[in-house]
C-alpha positions in Angstrom: 25.1 -69.7 -35.7 26.3 -68.6 -32.3 28.1 -71.3 -30.3 28.2 -71.5 -26.5 32.0 -70.7 -26.5 31.8 -67.8 -29.0 33.4 -64.6 -27.7 31.1 -62.4 -25.6 31.2 -58.9 -27.1 30.2 -56.2 -24.8 29.4 -52.9 -26.3 26.0 -53.1 -28.2 23.6 -52.9 -25.2 26.0 -51.4 -22.8 27.5 -48.8 -25.2 24.0 -48.0 -26.5 23.0 -47.0 -23.0 25.8 -44.4 -23.1 24.6 -42.9 -26.4 22.4 -39.9 -26.9 22.6 -38.4 -23.5 23.0 -34.7 -23.5 24.9 -32.8 -20.9 22.5 -32.2 -18.0 22.0 -28.9 -16.2 22.6 -30.5 -12.7 26.1 -29.9 -11.2 28.7 -32.6 -11.3 28.6 -34.5 -7.9 31.5 -35.4 -5.7 33.2 -38.7 -6.2 31.6 -40.0 -3.1 28.2 -39.1 -4.3 28.9 -40.6 -7.6 29.9 -43.9 -6.0 26.6 -43.9 -4.0 24.7 -43.3 -7.3 26.5 -46.4 -8.8 25.7 -48.5 -5.8 22.0 -47.6 -6.0 19.5 -49.1 -8.3 18.8 -45.7 -9.9 19.8 -45.0 -13.5 23.3 -43.5 -13.7 23.4 -39.9 -14.9 25.8 -40.0 -17.8 27.4 -36.6 -17.1 27.7 -37.3 -13.4 30.4 -39.8 -14.2 32.8 -36.9 -14.8 33.3 -37.0 -11.1 35.4 -40.1 -11.5 37.9 -38.5 -13.9 41.5 -38.6 -12.6 40.6 -40.2 -9.3 42.7 -40.1 -6.2 44.1 -43.3 -4.6 41.3 -43.1 -2.0 38.6 -43.0 -4.7 40.2 -45.9 -6.6 40.3 -47.9 -3.4 36.6 -47.2 -2.7 35.8 -48.3 -6.3 37.6 -51.5 -5.7 35.7 -52.2 -2.5 32.4 -51.3 -4.1 33.1 -53.3 -7.3 32.3 -56.8 -6.0 29.0 -55.7 -4.6 27.7 -54.6 -8.0 25.9 -56.9 -10.5 27.9 -57.8 -13.6 25.4 -55.8 -15.6 26.0 -52.7 -13.5 29.8 -53.1 -13.8 29.5 -53.3 -17.6 27.3 -50.3 -17.7 29.6 -48.2 -15.7 32.8 -49.0 -17.7 30.9 -48.7 -21.1 29.6 -45.2 -20.1 33.1 -44.2 -18.9 34.5 -45.2 -22.3 31.8 -43.3 -24.2 32.3 -40.2 -22.0 36.0 -40.3 -22.5 35.5 -40.5 -26.3 33.0 -37.5 -26.2 35.3 -35.4 -23.9 39.0 -36.1 -24.7 40.4 -34.4 -21.5 38.6 -36.8 -19.2 40.7 -39.7 -17.9 39.1 -42.8 -16.3 42.0 -45.3 -17.0 42.6 -46.0 -13.4 39.0 -47.2 -12.9 39.5 -49.5 -15.9 42.8 -50.6 -14.6 41.2 -51.7 -11.3 38.7 -53.9 -13.3 41.2 -55.8 -15.5 40.9 -59.0 -13.3 37.1 -58.8 -12.9 35.5 -62.3 -12.9 33.1 -61.3 -15.6 34.3 -61.7 -19.1 32.6 -58.7 -20.7 33.7 -56.4 -17.9 37.3 -57.5 -18.4 37.0 -56.7 -22.1 35.7 -53.3 -21.3 38.5 -52.7 -18.9 41.1 -53.5 -21.4 39.5 -51.1 -23.9 39.8 -48.4 -21.3 43.5 -48.7 -21.3 43.8 -48.2 -25.1 45.3 -44.7 -24.9 47.9 -45.6 -22.2 51.6 -45.9 -23.1 53.1 -46.8 -19.7 55.4 -49.8 -19.9 53.9 -51.1 -16.6 50.5 -51.5 -18.4 52.1 -53.2 -21.3 53.7 -55.8 -18.9 50.3 -56.2 -17.3 48.6 -57.0 -20.5 51.4 -59.3 -21.7 51.0 -61.4 -18.5 47.2 -61.4 -18.9 47.6 -62.4 -22.6 49.4 -65.5 -21.4 47.0 -66.2 -18.5 43.5 -65.0 -19.1 41.3 -68.2 -19.5 38.8 -66.4 -22.0 39.9 -66.3 -25.6 37.7 -63.1 -26.3 39.6 -61.2 -23.5 43.0 -62.5 -24.9 42.0 -61.3 -28.3 41.1 -57.8 -27.0 44.5 -57.7 -25.2 46.4 -58.6 -28.3 44.6 -55.8 -30.1 45.5 -53.3 -27.3 49.1 -54.3 -27.5 49.3 -52.8 -31.0 49.7 -49.4 -29.4 53.1 -50.4 -27.9 54.2 -51.9 -31.2 53.5 -48.6 -32.9 55.5 -46.9 -30.2 58.3 -49.3 -30.8 58.2 -48.6 -34.6 58.8 -44.9 -33.8 61.8 -45.9 -31.7 60.1 -44.7 -28.5 60.1 -48.1 -26.6 63.3 -49.3 -24.9 65.0 -52.3 -26.4 64.3 -54.6 -23.6 60.6 -53.7 -23.6 60.4 -54.3 -27.3 62.1 -57.7 -27.0 59.5 -58.8 -24.5 56.7 -57.5 -26.5 57.9 -59.1 -29.7 58.5 -62.4 -27.9 55.1 -62.7 -26.3 53.2 -61.7 -29.5 55.2 -64.1 -31.6 54.7 -66.9 -29.1 51.0 -66.2 -29.3 50.9 -66.2 -33.1 52.8 -69.5 -33.3 50.8 -71.3 -30.6 48.7 -73.8 -32.7 46.6 -74.5 -29.6 45.6 -70.8 -29.3 42.3 -69.8 -31.1 42.6 -68.4 -34.6 41.0 -65.1 -33.5 43.7 -64.5 -30.8 46.5 -65.5 -33.1 45.2 -63.2 -35.8 44.8 -60.2 -33.5 48.4 -60.8 -32.4 49.6 -60.9 -36.0 47.8 -57.8 -36.8 49.3 -56.0 -33.8 52.9 -57.1 -34.6 52.5 -56.2 -38.2 53.1 -52.5 -37.4 56.7 -53.2 -36.7 58.8 -53.0 -39.9 61.3 -55.6 -39.0 62.5 -58.2 -41.5 61.5 -61.0 -39.2 57.9 -59.6 -39.1 57.8 -59.4 -42.8 58.8 -63.0 -43.0 56.1 -63.9 -40.5 53.4 -62.0 -42.5 54.5 -63.8 -45.7 54.4 -67.2 -43.9 50.9 -66.7 -42.5 49.6 -65.3 -45.8 51.0 -68.4 -47.7 50.3 -71.2 -45.1 47.6 -69.8 -42.8 43.9 -70.5 -42.7 41.3 -67.9 -43.7 41.5 -65.9 -40.4 45.3 -65.8 -40.4 45.4 -64.8 -44.1 43.0 -61.9 -43.3 45.3 -61.0 -40.4 48.4 -61.2 -42.6 46.8 -58.9 -45.1 45.8 -56.4 -42.4 49.4 -56.7 -41.1 50.8 -55.8 -44.5 48.9 -52.6 -44.5 50.3 -51.7 -41.1 53.8 -52.7 -42.1 54.7 -49.5 -43.9 56.3 -51.2 -46.9 54.9 -50.6 -50.4 56.4 -54.0 -51.4 53.1 -55.5 -50.2 51.0 -53.4 -52.6 51.0 -55.9 -55.6 49.6 -58.6 -53.3 46.9 -56.2 -51.9 45.9 -55.0 -55.4 45.8 -58.6 -56.6 43.1 -59.3 -54.0 40.9 -56.4 -55.2 39.4 -59.0 -57.6 39.2 -61.8 -54.9 35.9 -63.8 -54.8 35.7 -63.2 -51.1 34.2 -59.8 -50.3 36.0 -59.7 -46.9 39.3 -60.1 -48.6 38.6 -57.4 -51.0 37.6 -55.0 -48.2 40.5 -55.8 -46.0 42.9 -55.5 -49.0 41.5 -52.1 -49.8 41.9 -51.0 -46.1 45.4 -52.2 -46.0 46.3 -50.4 -49.3 44.9 -47.2 -47.7 47.2 -47.8 -44.6 50.2 -48.0 -46.9 49.4 -44.4 -48.2 50.4 -45.6 -51.6 49.5 -43.3 -54.5 49.7 -46.3 -56.9 46.7 -47.7 -55.1 44.4 -44.9 -56.0 43.4 -46.1 -59.5 42.7 -49.7 -58.5 40.7 -48.3 -55.4 38.6 -46.1 -57.7 37.6 -49.4 -59.5 36.5 -50.8 -56.2 34.0 -47.9 -55.7 31.8 -49.9 -58.2 32.1 -53.2 -56.2 28.9 -55.1 -55.7 29.3 -55.2 -52.0 28.7 -52.0 -50.0 31.3 -52.9 -47.3 34.0 -53.0 -50.1 32.9 -49.7 -51.4 33.1 -48.2 -48.0 36.6 -49.7 -47.4 37.8 -48.2 -50.7 36.3 -44.8 -49.8 38.1 -44.7 -46.5 41.4 -45.9 -48.1 41.2 -43.0 -50.6 40.7 -40.7 -47.7 43.9 -42.0 -46.0 45.9 -41.7 -49.2 44.7 -38.1 -49.4 46.2 -37.0 -52.8 44.6 -34.6 -55.3 43.1 -37.5 -57.3 41.5 -39.2 -54.3 40.1 -35.8 -53.1 38.7 -35.2 -56.6 37.0 -38.6 -56.8 35.6 -38.3 -53.3 34.2 -34.9 -54.1 32.5 -36.1 -57.1 31.0 -39.0 -55.2 29.5 -36.6 -52.7 27.7 -34.9 -55.6 26.5 -38.1 -57.2 25.8 -40.7 -54.6 22.6 -40.5 -52.5 22.9 -43.5 -50.2 23.1 -42.2 -46.6 26.0 -44.7 -45.5 28.0 -44.0 -48.7 27.7 -40.3 -48.2 28.6 -40.6 -44.5 31.7 -42.5 -45.5 32.7 -40.0 -48.2 32.2 -37.0 -45.8 34.5 -38.7 -43.3 37.1 -39.5 -45.9 37.1 -35.9 -47.2 37.5 -34.8 -43.5 40.5 -37.2 -43.3 42.0 -35.6 -46.5 41.7 -32.2 -45.0 43.4 -33.4 -41.8 46.2 -35.2 -43.5 47.0 -32.2 -45.9 47.4 -29.8 -43.1 50.9 -28.4 -42.7 53.1 -30.5 -40.4 54.7 -29.1 -37.2 58.4 -29.2 -36.8 58.2 -31.1 -33.5 59.9 -34.5 -33.6 58.9 -37.6 -31.8 60.2 -37.9 -28.3 60.1 -40.8 -25.9 57.4 -40.1 -23.3 58.5 -39.5 -19.8 56.5 -41.2 -17.1 56.7 -40.5 -13.4 56.4 -43.4 -11.0 53.0 -45.1 -10.6 51.2 -44.7 -7.3 51.7 -47.7 -5.0 48.1 -48.7 -5.6 48.4 -48.7 -9.3 51.7 -50.5 -9.2 50.2 -53.2 -7.1 47.3 -53.5 -9.5 49.7 -53.7 -12.5 51.9 -56.3 -10.7 48.9 -58.5 -9.8 49.2 -58.0 -6.1 45.9 -58.9 -4.4 44.1 -56.0 -2.9 42.3 -56.3 0.4 38.6 -55.7 -0.6 37.2 -56.9 2.8 38.2 -53.9 4.8 35.9 -52.5 7.4 33.9 -49.5 6.5 32.0 -48.1 3.6 33.1 -48.3 0.1 
């Protein structure tokens, strides 16, 4: 039963509004015209939002002046549609709009704003999220932030995050995990994020939470094992393929797939006959991630033999993953990304400097 303080999850109604809209024949308006459209009560033309991709400082400033005048529902709609549009069209970049909304008074809007920073790697944004993880009053926002920080943990795992940045990231996430006054969901998300760092201290933390944690933290520890890139976790994961709890079975299957361990293929094939469909789907996706000849053979046979739409969809996605993962690798090695300086406006937003939203003139 939903409780009054349960996390507010945006996305269903707002993201649904962004689905199913085809590219219109009307030309893309100017950014000014797009802001007028947002300010009106008219339905927002999905493709018109392209006008806000890679906005100038002037446009971001106008968005920030307009934002407080919009109803929370409208703000959610705008960010949700921007998220969907960026997913549909990879070259589009709306992250500066999302950045400007990270301190919105509406909880669901803040969650959507954090999601809009998911592809960003700038250390300034990491610092912004670390501060907000400590200070945001809403647990559901803190949980979303902990999830988003996993990107920088992965960057650190590949040696692309400076040592001092890694120390701060590790410190804040560990502080969150060990805070017994924090909600289990936030602690669990932080543990899952930190699990991607293959440091001995993280392995010890995963073991402790697996042995001593409650149900949510045990699930997080198992997820973290999958992200930890060590096949030493595989016996624990396979052991839980027979767990009485379907969630544990599904999470363990997913984690085994994350490890890319070929020794997991035979046990995962057994899970394809699980009584719970969610477990079957998790096993299918795990086989797709492992992507060896045996998993491809089994998935191909399933596509011939299974008729349930959701199972067939999962198998087709897994086979596409196999094809992707077996493509020849390029010779390019990983390099630390180079970032130019932020604009003064974005730096002020990232630093938490209050912006003057009461200036004279139009938004």
